[in-house]
C-alpha positions in Angstrom: -24.4 -59.8 8.3 -27.1 -57.4 9.3 -28.4 -55.3 6.4 -30.0 -52.5 6.5 -31.8 -50.5 3.1 -30.6 -47.6 2.3 -30.9 -45.4 -0.8 -28.3 -45.1 -2.8 -28.5 -42.0 -5.2 -30.6 -41.2 -8.4 -30.2 -44.9 -9.5 -32.6 -46.0 -6.7 -34.7 -43.0 -7.4 -34.7 -44.3 -11.0 -35.8 -47.7 -9.8 -38.4 -46.6 -7.7 -40.1 -44.4 -10.3 -40.0 -47.3 -12.5 -41.3 -49.6 -10.0 -44.2 -47.7 -8.1 -44.4 -49.4 -5.2 -46.4 -52.1 -4.6 -48.3 -54.4 -7.5 -49.8 -58.1 -8.1 -47.9 -60.1 -10.0 -50.0 -60.6 -13.5 -52.3 -63.1 -13.4 -51.4 -64.7 -10.7 -53.2 -62.2 -7.6 -49.9 -62.0 -5.8 -48.6 -58.9 -4.0 -45.2 -58.1 -5.2 -43.2 -55.4 -3.6 -41.2 -52.7 -5.8 -40.6 -50.6 -3.1 -37.1 -50.5 -1.2 -38.8 -48.7 1.5 -40.8 -51.8 2.1 -37.8 -54.1 2.2 -37.0 -53.7 5.7 -34.0 -55.2 7.4 -32.5 -58.7 7.2 -29.8 -60.9 8.6 -27.8 -63.0 6.4 -26.1 -66.4 7.4 -22.1 -66.0 7.3 -20.3 -68.0 4.7 -17.2 -67.6 6.7 -18.8 -69.2 10.4 -18.7 -72.9 10.3 -21.9 -74.3 12.4 -20.0 -74.4 15.4 -19.5 -71.1 15.4 -15.8 -71.3 14.1 -14.6 -68.5 12.3 -13.2 -69.2 8.3 -9.9 -67.3 8.3 -8.0 -69.2 5.2 -9.1 -70.3 1.5 -8.0 -74.4 2.9 -10.3 -74.1 5.5 -13.2 -72.7 3.3 -12.0 -75.3 0.9 -11.7 -78.3 3.1 -14.5 -77.4 5.8 -16.9 -74.6 5.0 -17.5 -75.0 1.5 -18.7 -78.4 1.5 -21.0 -77.5 4.5 -22.2 -74.8 2.4 -22.3 -77.2 -1.1 -24.4 -79.6 1.1 -26.8 -77.0 2.2 -28.0 -75.9 -0.9 -28.4 -79.3 -1.8 -30.8 -80.2 1.2 -32.5 -77.3 1.1 -32.4 -75.7 -2.1 -31.5 -77.3 -5.4 -31.5 -80.9 -4.4 -28.9 -83.6 -4.4 -26.3 -83.8 -7.3 -26.0 -87.3 -9.2 -22.3 -88.4 -10.4 -21.5 -88.9 -14.0 -23.2 -92.0 -15.2 -20.4 -95.2 -16.1 -22.3 -95.4 -19.8 -21.5 -91.9 -20.9 -20.5 -92.2 -24.5 -20.5 -89.4 -27.3 -21.2 -89.8 -30.9 -20.2 -86.9 -33.9 -23.4 -86.5 -35.8 -21.7 -84.3 -38.2 -19.3 -81.7 -39.0 -19.0 -78.9 -41.7 -15.5 -77.3 -41.7 -16.8 -74.5 -43.9 -19.5 -72.9 -42.0 -20.8 -69.3 -41.4 -19.1 -68.8 -44.8 -15.8 -70.3 -43.7 -15.7 -68.6 -40.0 -16.5 -71.5 -38.1 -16.4 -75.4 -37.9 -20.1 -76.6 -36.9 -19.8 -79.7 -35.0 -23.0 -81.7 -33.9 -22.6 -84.4 -31.0 -25.2 -86.7 -29.2 -24.2 -87.1 -25.7 -25.5 -90.7 -24.8 -25.9 -90.9 -20.6 -26.4 -95.1 -21.0 -24.4 -97.6 -23.0 -28.0 -98.8 -24.4 -29.2 -98.4 -28.1 -32.3 -96.4 -26.9 -30.3 -94.2 -24.1 -31.1 -91.0 -23.4 -29.3 -88.3 -24.6 -28.8 -84.3 -25.3 -27.8 -82.6 -28.5 -24.7 -80.6 -28.6 -24.0 -77.8 -31.0 -20.5 -76.8 -31.6 -19.2 -73.6 -33.5 -15.6 -73.5 -33.6 -13.4 -70.6 -35.0 -11.6 -71.5 -37.8 -9.0 -68.6 -38.6 -7.5 -68.5 -35.1 -5.2 -70.8 -33.8 -6.3 -73.7 -31.0 -7.2 -75.5 -28.9 -9.8 -72.7 -27.9 -11.3 -71.2 -25.3 -15.4 -72.0 -25.2 -18.5 -70.3 -24.0 -21.3 -72.8 -23.0 -24.9 -72.4 -22.3 -27.9 -74.1 -22.4 -31.0 -72.6 -25.0 -34.9 -72.3 -24.7 -36.1 -73.6 -28.1 -33.4 -75.7 -29.9 -29.8 -75.3 -31.0 -31.6 -74.1 -34.3 -33.0 -71.1 -32.1 -29.8 -69.4 -31.9 -28.9 -69.4 -35.6 -30.8 -69.4 -39.0 -27.8 -71.8 -40.3 -30.3 -74.3 -41.4 -27.5 -77.1 -41.1 -28.3 -77.3 -37.5 -30.7 -80.2 -36.3 -33.8 -79.5 -35.3 -35.0 -80.9 -31.8 -37.6 -84.0 -31.6 -38.2 -83.4 -27.9 -41.5 -81.3 -26.6 -40.5 -77.4 -27.1 -43.1 -74.7 -25.1 -45.3 -73.6 -28.0 -44.9 -69.7 -26.9 -42.3 -68.7 -30.1 -42.9 -68.3 -33.8 -42.2 -71.9 -35.4 -43.1 -74.4 -33.0 -46.3 -76.1 -33.7 -48.2 -78.8 -31.1 -44.8 -78.4 -28.7 -42.9 -79.0 -31.7 -40.2 -77.2 -33.8 -40.3 -76.3 -37.3 -38.3 -75.0 -39.6 -39.8 -71.6 -39.2 -37.9 -71.3 -35.6 -34.3 -71.2 -37.0 -32.8 -67.8 -35.5 -35.5 -67.6 -33.2 -33.5 -66.2 -30.6 -30.6 -65.5 -32.7 -30.2 -62.0 -30.9 -29.2 -63.6 -27.7 -26.3 -65.6 -29.2 -23.8 -63.5 -31.0 -22.5 -66.5 -32.9 -20.2 -64.7 -35.7 -18.4 -62.2 -33.0 -17.8 -65.1 -31.1 -15.6 -66.7 -33.8 -14.0 -63.7 -34.7 -13.1 -62.8 -31.0 -11.5 -66.4 -30.6 -14.2 -68.0 -28.6 -15.8 -71.6 -29.5 -19.5 -71.4 -28.5 -21.1 -74.9 -27.3 -24.9 -75.2 -26.5 -27.5 -77.7 -26.1 -31.5 -77.3 -25.8 -32.4 -77.7 -22.1 -35.3 -79.3 -22.9 -33.6 -82.5 -23.7 -32.8 -83.1 -20.3 -36.1 -81.8 -18.9 -39.3 -80.3 -20.8 -40.0 -77.4 -18.8 -43.5 -77.7 -17.2 -44.8 -79.7 -14.5 -44.5 -82.8 -15.8 -41.4 -82.5 -17.6 -39.7 -85.2 -14.9 -42.2 -87.9 -16.4 -40.0 -87.9 -19.7 -36.9 -86.3 -18.5 -33.9 -87.5 -17.1 -35.1 -87.3 -13.6 -37.1 -90.3 -14.7 -35.3 -92.3 -17.2 -31.9 -91.8 -15.5 -33.1 -92.6 -12.1 -31.8 -96.2 -11.9 -28.8 -95.5 -13.4 -28.0 -92.3 -11.0 -29.5 -93.7 -8.2 -31.5 -90.8 -7.3 -35.5 -90.5 -6.9 -37.5 -87.8 -9.0 -38.1 -86.1 -5.7 -34.7 -85.6 -4.4 -33.8 -83.0 -7.1 -35.5 -80.6 -9.4 -35.2 -79.8 -13.1 -32.8 -76.7 -12.2 -30.8 -79.7 -11.1 -31.3 -81.7 -14.0 -30.5 -79.0 -16.5 -27.4 -77.8 -14.2 -26.4 -82.2 -14.3 -26.4 -82.0 -18.3 -23.8 -79.0 -18.4 -21.4 -81.0 -16.7 -21.8 -83.8 -19.1 -21.4 -81.0 -21.9 -17.9 -80.7 -20.2 -17.2 -84.6 -19.8 -17.1 -84.0 -23.8 -15.6 -81.0 -24.3 -12.4 -82.7 -22.1 -12.2 -85.3 -25.0 -12.4 -82.4 -27.9 -9.1 -81.2 -28.6 -10.2 -78.3 -30.8 -11.4 -76.7 -26.9 -8.9 -75.6 -24.4 -11.4 -77.3 -21.4 -9.0 -75.4 -19.4 -10.7 -72.0 -20.3 -14.6 -72.6 -20.6 -16.9 -70.3 -19.3 -20.2 -71.0 -18.4 -23.2 -69.1 -19.1 -26.8 -68.9 -18.3 -29.8 -66.3 -18.6 -32.8 -66.2 -16.5 -34.0 -69.8 -15.2 -30.8 -71.3 -17.1 -28.4 -68.9 -15.1 -29.7 -70.5 -11.9 -28.9 -73.7 -13.5 -25.3 -72.4 -14.5 -24.8 -70.9 -11.3 -26.1 -74.8 -9.5 -23.8 -76.2 -12.2 -20.5 -74.3 -11.8 -20.9 -74.8 -7.7 -20.8 -78.3 -7.8 -18.2 -78.6 -11.0 -15.1 -76.4 -10.7 -13.7 -77.6 -14.6 -16.0 -74.6 -15.1 -13.3 -72.0 -15.0 -15.5 -68.8 -15.2 -19.2 -68.5 -14.4 -21.8 -65.6 -15.7 -25.2 -65.2 -14.6 -27.5 -62.6 -16.5 -30.4 -61.5 -15.2 -31.0 -65.1 -12.9 -32.8 -63.5 -10.1 -34.8 -65.4 -7.5 -33.1 -69.1 -7.0 -30.1 -67.6 -8.9 -27.8 -64.3 -8.1 -30.8 -62.4 -6.1 -30.9 -62.4 -2.2 -33.9 -64.7 -1.1 -34.4 -62.3 1.9 -34.8 -59.4 0.5 -38.9 -58.8 0.1 -38.2 -57.4 -3.3 -39.5 -58.8 -6.8 -40.3 -62.4 -7.3 -39.9 -64.4 -4.0 -39.6 -68.1 -2.8 -43.4 -68.5 -2.6 -43.7 -66.8 -5.9 -40.9 -68.9 -7.8 -42.4 -72.0 -6.5 -46.2 -71.5 -7.1 -45.2 -70.5 -10.6 -42.7 -73.6 -11.0 -42.9 -76.3 -8.5 -40.8 -78.8 -10.5 -37.8 -76.4 -10.5 -36.4 -77.2 -6.5 -36.0 -79.5 -4.6 -39.3 -79.8 -2.5 -37.9 -78.7 1.0 -37.2 -75.4 -0.9 -41.0 -74.9 -0.3 -40.7 -74.8 3.3 -39.3 -71.3 2.8 -42.4 -69.8 1.2 -43.6 -67.9 4.0 -40.2 -68.1 6.1 -37.1 -67.2 3.6 -35.2 -66.2 7.0 -35.4 -69.5 8.4 -33.0 -70.7 5.3 -29.6 -71.6 6.7 -28.5 -70.3 2.9 -29.0 -67.2 0.9 -27.9 -66.8 -2.6 -24.5 -65.0 -1.5 -23.6 -68.1 -0.4 -24.0 -69.8 -3.9 -22.0 -66.9 -5.4 -18.9 -67.6 -3.1 -19.2 -71.3 -4.1 -17.7 -70.2 -7.5 -14.6 -68.9 -5.7 -11.7 -68.1 -6.3 -13.0 -68.4 -9.9 -13.9 -65.3 -12.1 -17.6 -64.4 -11.6 -19.9 -62.2 -13.7 -23.1 -61.1 -12.3 -25.6 -58.7 -14.4 -28.9 -57.2 -14.4 -31.6 -55.3 -16.6 -32.9 -52.0 -14.8 -36.4 -52.8 -16.1 -36.2 -56.4 -14.4 -37.1 -55.3 -11.7 -39.0 -58.8 -10.8 -35.5 -60.3 -10.9 -34.6 -57.9 -8.1 -31.4 -56.1 -9.6 -30.2 -54.4 -6.2 -30.9 -58.0 -4.5 -28.1 -59.5 -7.4 -25.5 -56.8 -6.8 -25.9 -57.2 -2.9 -25.5 -60.3 -3.3 -22.2 -60.1 -5.7 -20.9 -57.9 -2.7 -21.6 -60.0 0.1 -19.8 -63.2 -1.9 -16.2 -60.7 -1.7 -15.2 -62.1 1.7 -14.6 -65.8 0.5 -12.8 -64.5 -2.6 -10.0 -61.9 -0.4 -9.4 -65.6 1.3 -7.7 -66.0 -2.2 -6.4 -62.4 -2.3 -8.9 -61.8 -5.1 -10.4 -58.4 -5.3 -14.1 -58.3 -5.7 -16.4 -55.5 -7.0 -14.1 -52.8 -5.8 -17.4 -50.5 -5.3 -19.9 -51.0 -2.3 -23.0 -49.2 -4.0 -24.2 -49.7 -7.5 -22.8 -48.7 -10.2 -24.6 -46.5 -12.5 -26.8 -48.2 -15.5 -24.1 -49.5 -18.2 -20.7 -48.9 -16.3 -19.2 -52.2 -15.5 -17.2 -52.5 -12.4 -15.1 -55.5 -10.6 -12.4 -57.5 -11.1 -12.8 -61.3 -10.2 -16.1 -60.3 -9.6 -18.0 -58.0 -12.2 -21.4 -56.8 -12.2 -23.1 -54.0 -14.6 -26.8 -53.4 -14.7 -27.9 -52.0 -18.3 -30.9 -50.3 -19.7 -33.4 -52.5 -21.1 -35.7 -55.8 -20.0 -35.1 -59.2 -19.2 -32.9 -60.5 -21.8 -29.5 -61.1 -22.3 -28.3 -58.9 -25.5 -25.1 -57.3 -27.4 -24.4 -55.1 -24.4 -24.3 -58.1 -21.9 -22.4 -59.9 -24.3 -19.9 -57.4 -25.3 -18.5 -57.3 -21.3 -18.9 -61.0 -21.2 -16.3 -61.4 -23.7 -14.2 -58.8 -22.3 -14.6 -60.4 -19.0 -13.3 -63.5 -20.2 -10.5 -62.1 -22.3 -9.0 -60.8 -19.3 -9.2 -63.5 -17.2 -8.1 -66.4 -19.9 -5.3 -63.9 -20.7 -6.1 -64.8 -24.6 -6.9 -62.7 -27.3 -7.4 -64.6 -30.7 -4.2 -65.5 -32.9 -5.0 -65.7 -36.6 -3.4 -69.0 -38.1 -0.6 -68.6 -40.3 
């Protein structure tokens, strides 16, 4: 796929006016390109071409030959290996409140233990399940950044006991305090999801691996390396977070209140990268959402725009497979690009979205990645975006692949969630049915 950058109307003009050309990444001394004219020309690897040059023309060919090859290339060159489910996995319901949110929901808190040992590594999962609709219900699943208590001011949510980043209010000496309750409630429309008939399931990503350079020393890449038969340098933090999402799915298959066949996996920013990687490895996630996931997520790596492989590896050396650093100065030599990651979602519904002021994440690169994933979806007779140029701001497009770019900064907000909920309702074909 030979891509030459061309103009795309008023939207591009607006983006360039905002971007202002070439800049230095704040505090890093790294040159960052925000000028479409300087992106240049690049060639994307073709997901529908086998290593021997054979064209992939059927869904069966894709599933049996091409898809395993593409997945293995991402394991080898980008994210690292993905361990299997541990034999000793077990669940414990910590508490349950059937009258949460003033009767709107049942709040359930579950510990997932990764081994049979009494002091087993674990993660804490929070569920809100709507009370006023018939079950089992579809669910949105995603990790959070600052602990389960950060998604809602509900005082019944247990505080995390593990390391938390000190940046936000309510975290003191890397420990969450009562003041952190509801810290990121604007990113989690709990009540709206309950009214729309969806459960919400979340866990703190730091339960799996604290997000700093030495986080692997206390995260599952160390505490579980014997059980998972994998060394800590054979995968990265994104792989650890993605692996944890699949363990949540293991629990949801046991919970009779959840429709495990209608689980939408969502993630913002670095957790959006983890969500995409989890869904690439685990087909049980029925629908996948990437929100501002950028470099190493939905955005094309070969585009010299915004964050690059070199910059992400410099800032976050613990996120990826060490091999990924080989492409810091040569992304064109990488045997994959992110459109192939998005293609691994096929034929499941996929939604990608961007923010106008989040040029670091390369919105156009995210759109083009979704566009270039379409040929794999077409093997299943699935319609993609339905357009070839970026849509206007806040004008969502697409069928089985959806996309929007909205006004605003790097975040996930009410507008994003409105589109995600509508997309899930369309594909799950289920409206909330009141209990009799």
